[in-house]
N, C-alpha and C positions, 0 to 999 in steps of 0.2 A: 361245244364251244366253251372256252374258258370263261368263268364267271367274272364279271367286272361290275361292281355296284354303281360305278359312275357312268356306265353306258346302258342304253335302253336295249333290251333283248328284242329279237324278232317277235311278231305276233304269236300268240299261244298255239295257233293252228298251223304255224309254219313247220316244215319238215325239220327233224333234228339235224343239227350240223355236226360234221365230223371235227375232231380236234385237229387243227392244222399242224404240220411239221414245224420245227423251229424255223423262223423266218431268217433269211440271209440279210446281210447289210443292205443289199440292193435287191429289188424284185428280180426274179428270173423265171424264164419259161421252162417248163418241164413237160414231157410227154407222158400221158397216162392212157390206159385203155378206156374207150367210151362204151356206152351201153350198146352201141352198134357193132362192137368188136374191132373198131378202128382205133388208131391212136389220135388223141387230141392234145394240142398244146394248151396248157393252163398256166396261170400266173401264181407263184407262191407269194402271198402278201403278208405284211405285218399283221398280226392279229387285231390290233386296234384299228388299222385301216379297213380290214375286212368288216368289222362290226359297224364302223361308221358308214360304210357304203351300203351295207344291208339296211341300215336305218334310213339312209337317203332314198333308197328304192321304196321302202315302206312309206316314207313321206310322199313320194311321187304318186304311189298307188292310191293313197288316201285322198290326196288332192284331186286326182282324176275322178275318183268316185264322187266327191262333192260337186265337181263341175257337172257330172252326168245327172246327179240328183237335181241340181238347179235347172238343167235343161228340161227335165221331165216334169218337175213340180212347181217351178218358180219362174216360168218364162212368159207369163201372161201380161207382164208390165204393170200390174196393179200397184206394186210397191214403189214404182217410179212416179206416181202421181204427186202433184205439188203439195197437197195437204199432208202427205206422209214423209216429207223431207225433214232433215235434221233441224231441230230447234231446241232452245233452252230458255225457259222463262225464269228459272231460279236455280241457284247453286247452293242455297243454304236453307235451313229450317227457319224461314223468315217469320212464321207465325208462332214460333215456340217461345215459351216463357222459362225454359229450362236454364238455370244458372250454371249448371255443370253437366258432365256426362251422365252422372247417376240420375239426375232429374230427367234427362232426355230419355233414359231407359224407362223411367216410370211412365212418361208420356207415350212411349212406344207400346208398352204393355196395355195401356188404357185404350189405345186406338185399334189394337189388334182385332177385336171382334167385329168392329165396323168395317175394317179393311177386308176381312175374310168374306163378309156378306156381300160387300161391293164387288169383289172379284168373282164370286160365285154367280152373282146376277149378270155380270158381263159375259161370262162363259156361256151361261144358259141362253142369253140373248142371241148368240150366234148359232144356236141349235146344238150345243154340245152338253154332255153331262160331266160335271166337274170331277166325279169320282171314277169315271170309266178309265180302264187301262189304255194307254196309248198303243196303237197297233201300227206295225210296218209290214206291209204285204201279208196281212192276216195273222201276224205273230206279235205278241206283246214284246215291248222293249226288254232288253237284257236286264236293265236296271229296275224294271217293274214300275216305271213312272206312270202317274195318272195325268189326265188332261190338266188339272189344276193341282199344284203342289205348293204347300206353304212350308217354308223353312223355319226353324226355330229363330228366335231373336238372335242377332249377331252376338257372338261371344264377347264378353266384356273386355277381356285382355286383348283380343284381336282388334276390337274397336278402339281401344286406347292407343294401341300401337299405330293404327292407321291415322288417328287424330294427330299423333305426334309427328309421324313421318311425312304425311301428305298435306296436312292442314294447319301446320304451325300451332297445334294445340287448340284449335277452334272446334269445339264439340258440335257446333251448329252446322258444320259442313258435312256431318255424317248423315247420309241420305239412304242408307241401306240397313238400318237396324231392323226394320220390318220389310220382308221381301217374300216374293213368290215367283213361280214360273208357270207359264201356260204353254202347252205343247199341242199343236194342231197339225192337220194333214195337208190343208190346201192353202193357196195364196188368198183365196176369198175369205177363208176363216181368219187369217192374219189381219187382213184389212178390216174385216168386220169387228174384231176386237179393238183395233186402233180407233175406228170410227165411233164406236160406242163410247170409248173414253173421251174422245173429243166432244161428242154430243152432250155428255153430262158434265163436262168442264173440269175433269180431274187431271188431265194429262199436262204436265208442266215441263217435261223434257223428253225428247225423242232422238235416239241415235239409231238410224235405220241402216243396218248392215246387210239387209237383203238387197237394197238398191246399191249399196257401197260395200261389197264384200271385202273381207280381210285378204291379204296376199295368200294366205293358206287355202282360201276357198270357203272358209267358215262364214256362215250367214245367220244373223239373228236380229232381234230388236232389243235394245236396252232402253227402258223407260223409267221415268219417275212420275209418280202420281201423288196428288195431294188429297188426302182423305181426312176429314175433320181437322184440317190445319196441319197435319203431320205428313211430311214427304216420305214416301216409301219407294222401294225398287221393285220393278216387274221385268222379267225377262220373257220374251215371246219367241218360241222356237218352232221350226218345221220338223216334223217327227223324223223323217229320214236323215236330215242333217244332224239332228240331235243324237241319233243312234251312232253316227260316225264321229261325233265330237270328241269322245274319250280317246279314240285311236289317234286322231289328228293332234290332240293336245299332247299326248306322249311324244309323238314324233316332232312336234314343233318345239317342245321344251328341249329335246335333244338337239334340234337344229340350232337354237340360240346358243346352247352351250358349246356346240361344235365350232361356231363362227362368232366368238365373243367380240371380235373387232369388226366383223362384217366387211362388206364392200362399201360403196357410198350409200347403199340402202339394202335392207333385207329383201326388198322387192326384186332388185337386180340379181341378188344371189339366188332367189327362188326361181327366177327365169332360167338361170344356168342349171340348176338342179333339175327342173322340169325337162330341159333339153336332153338329159341323160337317158330318159325312159327307164326301162327295167334292166338294170345291170345284173340282177340276181338277188335271190332272197335267202340263200343258204351260205353256210361256211364250207370249209373243205375245198376239194378240187373237182368234185363231180359236176355233171351237167346241171345247170340251174344255180350253181354257186357263183359268187361274185368273181372269184378268180377265173373261172371258165368264161364268164361274161366279158371280162377285160381282155382276155386273150383273144376272144372272138372279135371284139371291137378293134384290137390292134391289127388283126388279120384283114378285117373288112375295110378298115381305113376310112371310116366316116369322120371327115375332118371336123364337122360341127360338134359331134359328141366327144371326139378326142380333145378338142380345145376346151370344151366345157369341163370335162373331167380333169384335165391338167390344171385348170384354174382352181377348181374346188379342192384338189388334194395338195396344191402347192403351198408355198410359204407366205406369199403376199396377202392373200385373202382367205386361204383355205386352212386345212388342219395340219399342214406342215410335213407331209410325207414327200420330202424333196427327192428321194430316190425314185419313187414312182412317177413323180412329175417329170423327171429326166427321161425315163423310158418313153413316156407319152410325147414329150417334146421332140425327141429324136425321131420318133415314128412320123410325126407331123412334117418335120423337115424332109425326111426321106420321101414321103409321098409327093411333096411339092417339087423336090429336085427331080423326081421322075416324071414330072409333067402333070401330076394329078391336081385336084382342086380346081382352081380357075374361077376367080370371082368376077362378077360383072363390073363391080366397082368396090373400092375399099370404103367402108362406112365412114362418112364424114370427110373423105378426101376428094371425092368426085373424080377418081382416076379409074379409067376403064381399059379393057383390052389387054394387050401384052404388057403394058406398063403396070396395070393392076396386078397381073400375075407375078411380075418381078417384085413388086412391093410386098405382096403376100408372102413370098419366099423370104424377103429381107426381114419382115416381121417375125417369121418363124426362127430365123437365125438369132434375132434379138432375144426372143423368149428362151431359145436354147442356151444362149449365153447366161441369161438369168438362172436357168436351171442348173448349169454347171457351177455357177456361183453358189447356189444353194447347197451343193455337195462339196464345196470348197476345192473344186478342181480348177484352179485359176488359169492354168495353161490353156485348157479347152475353152474356158470362159472367155479369155481374151481373143482366142482364135475366132470365135463366132461373133463377138462384139465387133472385131475388126472387119469381118466380112460384111456385117450389117452397115458399119460406118462407111465403108467404101461405096457400097451400093446406094445408100441414102444420099450421100453427097453427089453421086453421079446422076441420080434420078431427080432428087428434090432440091439439091443445092447444099452448099456447106453450112449455110446459116438457117437451114430448115429445122423445125422442132425435133424431128426424129434424129437428124444428124447430130444436133447439139446434145440431145438426151443420151445417145450412145457414147458420145465423147465423155460425158460425165461418168458413165458406167466404166469406161476404160480407165479413167483416172483413179477410180475407186478400186479397180481390180488389179492395178499395176503396183508392184513393189517399189516404194520410194520413201524418202524421209517424210515425216509429217510436215515439216516446214515447206518442202517442195510441193507436197499435195495441197497444202493450204494456198500456196501461191497460184497453183494451176486452177484451183477452184475459184479463187477471186477473179482471175482473168476470164474464166468461163462464165461466171455470173454476169460480168459486164458485157460479154458477147451476147448472152441470152437477153439481157435487158434491152440491148440495142436492136436485136433481131425479133424478139418475141414480146417484149414489154415486161414490166415489173409484175403485172397481174396475170401471169401465165403459170399454169400448174407446174410445168417442168422447171421454170425459173425458181418458183417458190420451193420446190422440192430440193433443188440444188442449194438454195440459200439455207435451208434447214440443215442440210448435210454440212455445209461450211460452218455453221454455228456449232455443230457437234464436234467437228475437228478442232475448232478454236478452243472449245471448252475442254476437250481431252488434252489439249496442249497447254492448258493452264492460262490461256489468254482470255480471261473472263470478261474484261471490259469490252474487248472486241466482239466476243461471243454475244454479249448482251445487245450490242447495237445490231448485229446481224439477226438475232432472234426477234427483236422488236420489229425490225423491217419485215421479216417473214410473217410474223403474227398479224401485222396490219394487213398484209396482202391476203393471207389465208382467211381472215375474218371477212374480208370484202368478197373474195371469190367463192369460198366454200361455205361460209356462214360460221357463226360463233360456236355452234355446237357440233360441228363436224369433227370426227375423231382426229384428223390431222391437225386441225386448229387447236384442239385441246392438248394434243401432244406437244406442239410448239409452246403453248402457254405453260405447260408443266416444265418443259426444258428451261424456259425463262426463269421459273421459280428456282430451279436447281442452280442456275448461274447467280441469281441474287443471293442464294444461300452461301455460295462460295465467296461472294463479295461481302458477306456478313451484313447484308441489308435484309434482316430477318422479317421486318414488317412487309417489305415489298415481296419477298419470297412467299410469305403467307398469303398475300393477296392473289398471286398467280396460282399457287397450289389450290386455294379454295375455289377460284374460278374454274380450274380444270376439274376439280371434284364435283362441283355443282353441274357442270356440263355432262360429265359421265353419268351422274345419278339420273339426269333427265333422259338420257338415251338408253342406259343399261339397267337402271333400277339401283336401289340402295344396298343390295346384298351381293352383287356380282363380284367375283374375285378381283377383277380389274379395279373396281371401286375400292376394295379393301387395301390394295397396294397404295392407292392415293391417300387413304386414311393413314397408312403407315408413314408416308412421306411427311405428312403434317405432324404426326406424333413425334417423329425424330426432330423436326424443326422446333416444336414446343420444348422438347427436352434439352437439346444441345445448343439451340440458339436463343430462344426466348426465355428459357429457364422457368417455364410454367409447368412444374412437374405434376401438379394435379391434373391439368388439362392433358398432359402427355399420357398419364396413366389411363384417363378416361378413353382416349382414342385407342391406346393399345388394347384395352378391354373390348372396345367395339370391334376392332379388327379380329381379335382372337375369337369372339363369339361368331363373327361372320365366317371365319375360316372353319370353325368347328361345324357349323351348319352346312356349309357348301362343299367341303372337300373331304369329309370323312376322317376316320381315325388316323390313317397313314399320313395324309396331308396335314392333319391337325398337329401331329407330332412334329413334322418338319417345320411348319409355320411357327409353332410354339418356340422351337429352338431358334428360329430366325428372328422373331419379333417380340416375344415376351419371355425370353429365357430368364432363368433365375437371377442372373447377374443384372439384367436390365431392370427388372422389377425391384431388386434390392437397391440398385442405384437410385431409382425414383423415390423409394420409401425413405432412404437415408437422407436424401436432399431435402425432403419436406418434414423430416423429423419424426417419421413413424418408427415405432419399435415393433420388432417381430413378436 
């Protein structure tokens, strides 16, 4: 398999993958000999799609393993008891006299011997030896962990960065300078450790992820304990879960990078991924490969898995292989046209029987239209949108949500002047408001699109009014931190910048940036793009060249860290080229 440092390889014990042939512009089925001497159809995939799907299968397998571990070792219900539910008594070093982070490190160093003795006493109190190797099925962990492991004091540079990024410079919010982990085998031992901490009165924060597991299936306890007035961090793990933690962490990191915008939640995405099962763990075209698995899925026609895969590989929430999505959507429509599928009722619609089957097919046409739009085949796109529109209007009415939504899609897919498109969108918005209400997702999506068309047409004041209307609705319906809400806020910032209202533009840019930081973290590539928007605003609009250069440097460092040398060069050319930096330095009077 071609090496790509930005993608996670299969597990080390996975069979070696063959180097795939050059991928066509669209996936195609080819016949190859199978191990049984017969011919099998397999899919030729883009190499990046192949690697991503291998990793999604790995994610599934790791999660399934964690669920099985929980069933075998953590099903006693002890961790669900009331006394072990989440609580937080403090979020700062309230007893500390440290005036700065250096003094806090001195306090941490002084309390370390007492902390170690206290943790050793707790482990021994539940019948364990702190220095024993942790065993899983009679074998020591690969990492060689002992029951009780003390980490070195947190690194000074890392602590200072965390203080700056997460705690607005407040050193007393650092609760993990002193830390350790406890790894046990049974649920009784976990609760024994927690109960001992409660009995001696040192437990000040409990985050119980055994009772409330992460969407990945990971389970542990994150604790803070106060020893001699200093708050330290303790992690409590179950041995089998801990053994699988490293594998899941690799796949989860890949998962977050694969879906940077996500659906409405990563939990929903994970459900779709889980529904795929095992598509394959190898590259190439042999049995057990992802290509072979997809060809098998297309032949078998499992609608649930086909829909899930189409969503995950597609453009709207997935990783953008629009050609593969088209193949899958065509197969779904083909199965339904042939009388396959057959839902008892469409989720959320309350429609059953023959009418439900018809609506299921219309939904397939709608998604097939979207897929043709993704590959820019607008003739076929309009053909399937029109089929869906006629059907929705017949079954659900001309002012139904689905009929109005596909009407919007047809407006966007039909060639016309921008003025005519804007007029049609304005009329459609009013129809939607009358039929669906202002606070309807489809109405709000159409409003956002109208704002974009007005902006592109240079009608900035009209675009501002539409975006503000859309933003108010999305904040109420989706929440202030939803990605669509943040996107509209950012668009409003763009419009205010075009109107030369730079202070207002900065307000909306910063709101969008803070929301993205909250959901994605401060170093995600999407965050860095928002930082760039603000940097451009400071340079070209507010004329604060020092602030502009500071933000350019932040973006540059982030891209260097996240995207590697090739992307680093591309981004440098885009955002901190020699001309840009020279312009900044010249404006503030710097000499080379």
